[in-house]
Backbone atoms as SQL, in Angstrom:
CREATE TABLE atoms (id INTEGER PRIMARY KEY, chain TEXT, resi INTEGER, resn TEXT, atom TEXT, x REAL, y REAL, z REAL);
INSERT INTO atoms VALUES
  (1, 'A', 1, 'MET', 'N', 0.830, -1.196, 0.000),
  (2, 'A', 1, 'MET', 'CA', 0.000, 0.000, 0.000),
  (3, 'A', 1, 'MET', 'C', 0.872, 1.257, 0.000),
  (4, 'A', 2, 'GLU', 'N', 2.064, 1.141, 0.518),
  (5, 'A', 2, 'GLU', 'CA', 2.961, 2.295, 0.592),
  (6, 'A', 2, 'GLU', 'C', 3.318, 2.809, -0.802),
  (7, 'A', 3, 'GLN', 'N', 3.524, 1.888, -1.749),
  (8, 'A', 3, 'GLN', 'CA', 3.859, 2.275, -3.125),
  (9, 'A', 3, 'GLN', 'C', 2.701, 3.077, -3.740),
  (10, 'A', 4, 'LEU', 'N', 1.478, 2.645, -3.492),
  (11, 'A', 4, 'LEU', 'CA', 0.300, 3.349, -3.983),
  (12, 'A', 4, 'LEU', 'C', 0.232, 4.746, -3.384),
  (13, 'A', 5, 'LYS', 'N', 0.406, 4.821, -2.093),
  (14, 'A', 5, 'LYS', 'CA', 0.335, 6.112, -1.406),
  (15, 'A', 5, 'LYS', 'C', 1.413, 7.071, -1.918),
  (16, 'A', 6, 'GLU', 'N', 2.612, 6.573, -2.114),
  (17, 'A', 6, 'GLU', 'CA', 3.702, 7.412, -2.629),
  (18, 'A', 6, 'GLU', 'C', 3.369, 7.952, -4.015),
  (19, 'A', 7, 'MET', 'N', 2.811, 7.110, -4.869),
  (20, 'A', 7, 'MET', 'CA', 2.438, 7.544, -6.213),
  (21, 'A', 7, 'MET', 'C', 1.377, 8.640, -6.144),
  (22, 'A', 8, 'LEU', 'N', 0.374, 8.448, -5.300),
  (23, 'A', 8, 'LEU', 'CA', -0.697, 9.432, -5.176),
  (24, 'A', 8, 'LEU', 'C', -0.179, 10.750, -4.616),
  (25, 'A', 9, 'GLU', 'N', 0.666, 10.679, -3.608),
  (26, 'A', 9, 'GLU', 'CA', 1.215, 11.896, -3.013),
  (27, 'A', 9, 'GLU', 'C', 2.113, 12.649, -3.990),
  (28, 'A', 10, 'GLU', 'N', 2.786, 11.903, -4.863),
  (29, 'A', 10, 'GLU', 'CA', 3.634, 12.544, -5.870),
  (30, 'A', 10, 'GLU', 'C', 2.781, 13.264, -6.916),
  (31, 'A', 11, 'LYS', 'N', 1.690, 12.619, -7.353),
  (32, 'A', 11, 'LYS', 'CA', 0.811, 13.213, -8.364),
  (33, 'A', 11, 'LYS', 'C', -0.037, 14.350, -7.808),
  (34, 'A', 12, 'TYR', 'N', -0.447, 14.220, -6.544),
  (35, 'A', 12, 'TYR', 'CA', -1.354, 15.184, -5.924),
  (36, 'A', 12, 'TYR', 'C', -0.833, 15.589, -4.546),
  (37, 'A', 13, 'PRO', 'N', 0.233, 16.385, -4.509),
  (38, 'A', 13, 'PRO', 'CA', 0.871, 16.719, -3.236),
  (39, 'A', 13, 'PRO', 'C', 0.001, 17.542, -2.285),
  (40, 'A', 14, 'ASP', 'N', -1.039, 18.185, -2.780),
  (41, 'A', 14, 'ASP', 'CA', -1.886, 19.018, -1.924),
  (42, 'A', 14, 'ASP', 'C', -2.991, 18.228, -1.213),
  (43, 'A', 15, 'ILE', 'N', -3.105, 16.945, -1.502),
  (44, 'A', 15, 'ILE', 'CA', -4.165, 16.133, -0.896),
  (45, 'A', 15, 'ILE', 'C', -3.598, 15.344, 0.280),
  (46, 'A', 16, 'ASP', 'N', -4.325, 15.345, 1.383),
  (47, 'A', 16, 'ASP', 'CA', -3.927, 14.605, 2.592),
  (48, 'A', 16, 'ASP', 'C', -4.491, 13.188, 2.514),
  (49, 'A', 17, 'PHE', 'N', -3.752, 12.310, 1.854),
  (50, 'A', 17, 'PHE', 'CA', -4.231, 10.944, 1.643),
  (51, 'A', 17, 'PHE', 'C', -4.295, 10.134, 2.928),
  (52, 'A', 18, 'ASP', 'N', -3.604, 10.563, 3.978),
  (53, 'A', 18, 'ASP', 'CA', -3.666, 9.855, 5.259),
  (54, 'A', 18, 'ASP', 'C', -5.018, 10.015, 5.933),
  (55, 'A', 19, 'ASN', 'N', -5.687, 11.137, 5.688),
  (56, 'A', 19, 'ASN', 'CA', -6.917, 11.429, 6.422),
  (57, 'A', 19, 'ASN', 'C', -8.174, 11.531, 5.576),
  (58, 'A', 20, 'GLU', 'N', -8.036, 11.669, 4.281),
  (59, 'A', 20, 'GLU', 'CA', -9.216, 11.809, 3.419),
  (60, 'A', 20, 'GLU', 'C', -9.893, 10.452, 3.193),
  (61, 'A', 21, 'THR', 'N', -11.192, 10.419, 3.411),
  (62, 'A', 21, 'THR', 'CA', -11.950, 9.183, 3.211),
  (63, 'A', 21, 'THR', 'C', -13.103, 9.357, 2.215),
  (64, 'A', 22, 'LYS', 'N', -13.214, 10.561, 1.639),
  (65, 'A', 22, 'LYS', 'CA', -14.263, 10.821, 0.649),
  (66, 'A', 22, 'LYS', 'C', -13.682, 11.628, -0.508),
  (67, 'A', 23, 'LEU', 'N', -12.632, 11.093, -1.098),
  (68, 'A', 23, 'LEU', 'CA', -11.923, 11.807, -2.157),
  (69, 'A', 23, 'LEU', 'C', -12.824, 12.154, -3.344),
  (70, 'A', 24, 'VAL', 'N', -13.691, 11.244, -3.723),
  (71, 'A', 24, 'VAL', 'CA', -14.577, 11.481, -4.863),
  (72, 'A', 24, 'VAL', 'C', -15.842, 12.207, -4.405),
  (73, 'A', 25, 'SER', 'N', -16.456, 11.741, -3.340),
  (74, 'A', 25, 'SER', 'CA', -17.704, 12.338, -2.846),
  (75, 'A', 25, 'SER', 'C', -17.552, 13.812, -2.503),
  (76, 'A', 26, 'ASP', 'N', -16.410, 14.183, -1.948),
  (77, 'A', 26, 'ASP', 'CA', -16.171, 15.575, -1.574),
  (78, 'A', 26, 'ASP', 'C', -15.583, 16.406, -2.719),
  (79, 'A', 27, 'GLY', 'N', -15.431, 15.810, -3.905),
  (80, 'A', 27, 'GLY', 'CA', -14.949, 16.538, -5.060),
  (81, 'A', 27, 'GLY', 'C', -13.452, 16.829, -5.041),
  (82, 'A', 28, 'ILE', 'N', -12.715, 16.108, -4.217),
  (83, 'A', 28, 'ILE', 'CA', -11.265, 16.293, -4.148),
  (84, 'A', 28, 'ILE', 'C', -10.611, 15.712, -5.400),
  (85, 'A', 29, 'LEU', 'N', -11.118, 14.569, -5.846),
  (86, 'A', 29, 'LEU', 'CA', -10.680, 13.977, -7.110),
  (87, 'A', 29, 'LEU', 'C', -11.853, 14.023, -8.084),
  (88, 'A', 30, 'ASP', 'N', -11.583, 14.480, -9.319),
  (89, 'A', 30, 'ASP', 'CA', -12.636, 14.455, -10.329),
  (90, 'A', 30, 'ASP', 'C', -12.469, 13.225, -11.225),
  (91, 'A', 31, 'SER', 'N', -13.368, 13.068, -12.175),
  (92, 'A', 31, 'SER', 'CA', -13.360, 11.856, -13.003),
  (93, 'A', 31, 'SER', 'C', -12.089, 11.730, -13.843),
  (94, 'A', 32, 'ILE', 'N', -11.561, 12.840, -14.310),
  (95, 'A', 32, 'ILE', 'CA', -10.327, 12.794, -15.103),
  (96, 'A', 32, 'ILE', 'C', -9.165, 12.311, -14.239),
  (97, 'A', 33, 'GLU', 'N', -9.105, 12.783, -13.008),
  (98, 'A', 33, 'GLU', 'CA', -8.048, 12.353, -12.094),
  (99, 'A', 33, 'GLU', 'C', -8.192, 10.875, -11.744),
  (100, 'A', 34, 'VAL', 'N', -9.419, 10.409, -11.578),
  (101, 'A', 34, 'VAL', 'CA', -9.646, 8.993, -11.289),
  (102, 'A', 34, 'VAL', 'C', -9.177, 8.133, -12.461),
  (103, 'A', 35, 'VAL', 'N', -9.466, 8.551, -13.677),
  (104, 'A', 35, 'VAL', 'CA', -9.015, 7.804, -14.859),
  (105, 'A', 35, 'VAL', 'C', -7.481, 7.760, -14.898),
  (106, 'A', 36, 'SER', 'N', -6.851, 8.861, -14.564),
  (107, 'A', 36, 'SER', 'CA', -5.390, 8.903, -14.525),
  (108, 'A', 36, 'SER', 'C', -4.845, 7.956, -13.450),
  (109, 'A', 37, 'ILE', 'N', -5.493, 7.941, -12.295),
  (110, 'A', 37, 'ILE', 'CA', -5.079, 7.046, -11.208),
  (111, 'A', 37, 'ILE', 'C', -5.255, 5.586, -11.628),
  (112, 'A', 38, 'ILE', 'N', -6.346, 5.284, -12.301),
  (113, 'A', 38, 'ILE', 'CA', -6.579, 3.916, -12.779),
  (114, 'A', 38, 'ILE', 'C', -5.434, 3.484, -13.689),
  (115, 'A', 39, 'SER', 'N', -5.046, 4.345, -14.597),
  (116, 'A', 39, 'SER', 'CA', -3.950, 4.033, -15.522),
  (117, 'A', 39, 'SER', 'C', -2.652, 3.772, -14.758),
  (118, 'A', 40, 'GLU', 'N', -2.357, 4.616, -13.783),
  (119, 'A', 40, 'GLU', 'CA', -1.150, 4.442, -12.965),
  (120, 'A', 40, 'GLU', 'C', -1.195, 3.126, -12.195),
  (121, 'A', 41, 'ILE', 'N', -2.347, 2.811, -11.613),
  (122, 'A', 41, 'ILE', 'CA', -2.505, 1.578, -10.842),
  (123, 'A', 41, 'ILE', 'C', -2.303, 0.364, -11.747),
  (124, 'A', 42, 'GLU', 'N', -2.904, 0.404, -12.941),
  (125, 'A', 42, 'GLU', 'CA', -2.767, -0.723, -13.864),
  (126, 'A', 42, 'GLU', 'C', -1.305, -0.959, -14.235),
  (127, 'A', 43, 'ASP', 'N', -0.592, 0.118, -14.501),
  (128, 'A', 43, 'ASP', 'CA', 0.823, -0.011, -14.861),
  (129, 'A', 43, 'ASP', 'C', 1.668, -0.456, -13.672),
  (130, 'A', 44, 'MET', 'N', 1.434, 0.154, -12.540),
  (131, 'A', 44, 'MET', 'CA', 2.259, -0.097, -11.356),
  (132, 'A', 44, 'MET', 'C', 2.099, -1.512, -10.809),
  (133, 'A', 45, 'PHE', 'N', 0.873, -2.018, -10.833),
  (134, 'A', 45, 'PHE', 'CA', 0.591, -3.314, -10.218),
  (135, 'A', 45, 'PHE', 'C', 0.292, -4.414, -11.241),
  (136, 'A', 46, 'ASP', 'N', 0.428, -4.092, -12.531),
  (137, 'A', 46, 'ASP', 'CA', 0.219, -5.052, -13.611),
  (138, 'A', 46, 'ASP', 'C', -1.129, -5.756, -13.486),
  (139, 'A', 47, 'ILE', 'N', -2.164, -4.938, -13.343),
  (140, 'A', 47, 'ILE', 'CA', -3.530, -5.453, -13.262),
  (141, 'A', 47, 'ILE', 'C', -4.395, -4.691, -14.255),
  (142, 'A', 48, 'SER', 'N', -5.602, -5.185, -14.451),
  (143, 'A', 48, 'SER', 'CA', -6.577, -4.493, -15.283),
  (144, 'A', 48, 'SER', 'C', -7.777, -4.148, -14.407),
  (145, 'A', 49, 'VAL', 'N', -8.064, -2.868, -14.300),
  (146, 'A', 49, 'VAL', 'CA', -9.215, -2.421, -13.512),
  (147, 'A', 49, 'VAL', 'C', -10.441, -2.551, -14.407),
  (148, 'A', 50, 'THR', 'N', -11.274, -3.527, -14.102),
  (149, 'A', 50, 'THR', 'CA', -12.456, -3.812, -14.918),
  (150, 'A', 50, 'THR', 'C', -13.576, -2.816, -14.615),
  (151, 'A', 51, 'MET', 'N', -14.561, -2.780, -15.491),
  (152, 'A', 51, 'MET', 'CA', -15.658, -1.814, -15.370),
  (153, 'A', 51, 'MET', 'C', -16.367, -1.882, -14.021),
  (154, 'A', 52, 'GLU', 'N', -16.496, -3.066, -13.452),
  (155, 'A', 52, 'GLU', 'CA', -17.204, -3.175, -12.176),
  (156, 'A', 52, 'GLU', 'C', -16.499, -2.420, -11.058),
  (157, 'A', 53, 'TYR', 'N', -15.203, -2.140, -11.223),
  (158, 'A', 53, 'TYR', 'CA', -14.441, -1.420, -10.205),
  (159, 'A', 53, 'TYR', 'C', -14.340, 0.079, -10.492),
  (160, 'A', 54, 'ILE', 'N', -14.836, 0.514, -11.622),
  (161, 'A', 54, 'ILE', 'CA', -14.773, 1.937, -11.939),
  (162, 'A', 54, 'ILE', 'C', -16.026, 2.605, -11.366),
  (163, 'A', 55, 'GLN', 'N', -16.000, 2.715, -10.041),
  (164, 'A', 55, 'GLN', 'CA', -17.071, 3.320, -9.266),
  (165, 'A', 55, 'GLN', 'C', -16.445, 4.190, -8.190),
  (166, 'A', 56, 'PRO', 'N', -17.099, 5.272, -7.811),
  (167, 'A', 56, 'PRO', 'CA', -16.524, 6.166, -6.803),
  (168, 'A', 56, 'PRO', 'C', -16.091, 5.469, -5.518),
  (169, 'A', 57, 'ALA', 'N', -16.827, 4.477, -5.084),
  (170, 'A', 57, 'ALA', 'CA', -16.513, 3.813, -3.804),
  (171, 'A', 57, 'ALA', 'C', -15.092, 3.253, -3.761),
  (172, 'A', 58, 'TYR', 'N', -14.571, 2.850, -4.905),
  (173, 'A', 58, 'TYR', 'CA', -13.228, 2.263, -4.942),
  (174, 'A', 58, 'TYR', 'C', -12.113, 3.313, -4.954),
  (175, 'A', 59, 'PHE', 'N', -12.493, 4.591, -4.994),
  (176, 'A', 59, 'PHE', 'CA', -11.493, 5.656, -5.070),
  (177, 'A', 59, 'PHE', 'C', -11.687, 6.720, -3.992),
  (178, 'A', 60, 'GLU', 'N', -12.433, 6.391, -2.960),
  (179, 'A', 60, 'GLU', 'CA', -12.694, 7.342, -1.875),
  (180, 'A', 60, 'GLU', 'C', -11.493, 7.549, -0.957),
  (181, 'A', 61, 'SER', 'N', -10.618, 6.548, -0.878),
  (182, 'A', 61, 'SER', 'CA', -9.453, 6.641, 0.011),
  (183, 'A', 61, 'SER', 'C', -8.348, 5.729, -0.508),
  (184, 'A', 62, 'VAL', 'N', -7.161, 5.918, 0.036),
  (185, 'A', 62, 'VAL', 'CA', -6.048, 5.047, -0.325),
  (186, 'A', 62, 'VAL', 'C', -6.393, 3.605, 0.042),
  (187, 'A', 63, 'GLU', 'N', -7.002, 3.423, 1.200),
  (188, 'A', 63, 'GLU', 'CA', -7.365, 2.072, 1.648),
  (189, 'A', 63, 'GLU', 'C', -8.359, 1.418, 0.689),
  (190, 'A', 64, 'ALA', 'N', -9.340, 2.173, 0.222),
  (191, 'A', 64, 'ALA', 'CA', -10.318, 1.631, -0.731),
  (192, 'A', 64, 'ALA', 'C', -9.641, 1.223, -2.036),
  (193, 'A', 65, 'MET', 'N', -8.716, 2.066, -2.497),
  (194, 'A', 65, 'MET', 'CA', -7.977, 1.727, -3.721),
  (195, 'A', 65, 'MET', 'C', -7.128, 0.484, -3.503),
  (196, 'A', 66, 'TRP', 'N', -6.488, 0.395, -2.346),
  (197, 'A', 66, 'TRP', 'CA', -5.640, -0.756, -2.057),
  (198, 'A', 66, 'TRP', 'C', -6.469, -2.035, -1.992),
  (199, 'A', 67, 'ASN', 'N', -7.638, -1.973, -1.374),
  (200, 'A', 67, 'ASN', 'CA', -8.513, -3.150, -1.308),
  (201, 'A', 67, 'ASN', 'C', -8.906, -3.604, -2.710),
  (202, 'A', 68, 'MET', 'N', -9.173, -2.644, -3.605),
  (203, 'A', 68, 'MET', 'CA', -9.494, -2.981, -4.978),
  (204, 'A', 68, 'MET', 'C', -8.312, -3.668, -5.651),
  (205, 'A', 69, 'ILE', 'N', -7.107, -3.115, -5.463),
  (206, 'A', 69, 'ILE', 'CA', -5.911, -3.709, -6.052),
  (207, 'A', 69, 'ILE', 'C', -5.722, -5.150, -5.563),
  (208, 'A', 70, 'GLU', 'N', -5.916, -5.365, -4.282),
  (209, 'A', 70, 'GLU', 'CA', -5.776, -6.720, -3.743),
  (210, 'A', 70, 'GLU', 'C', -6.801, -7.669, -4.345),
  (211, 'A', 71, 'GLU', 'N', -8.030, -7.197, -4.537),
  (212, 'A', 71, 'GLU', 'CA', -9.056, -8.041, -5.147),
  (213, 'A', 71, 'GLU', 'C', -8.724, -8.383, -6.591),
  (214, 'A', 72, 'LEU', 'N', -8.082, -7.464, -7.299),
  (215, 'A', 72, 'LEU', 'CA', -7.772, -7.672, -8.715),
  (216, 'A', 72, 'LEU', 'C', -6.439, -8.403, -8.940),
  (217, 'A', 73, 'SER', 'N', -5.662, -8.532, -7.915),
  (218, 'A', 73, 'SER', 'CA', -4.346, -9.182, -8.057),
  (219, 'A', 73, 'SER', 'C', -4.455, -10.687, -8.006);
């Protein structure tokens, strides 16, 4: 999970990924940013994020993204 967090903090240094739990719901990340994150995750972890996972709930927090990655690995 640390690798994911480092990537996110590098791309979005103004976001507090340690404490944010509603990144999409609160409008901190928009759809374009989520698509960019999906691409980074796919490359970094050699997985394919399928359509069923392209939902706001999977991108609300670092932990939610990590749980998705674990399910897809």
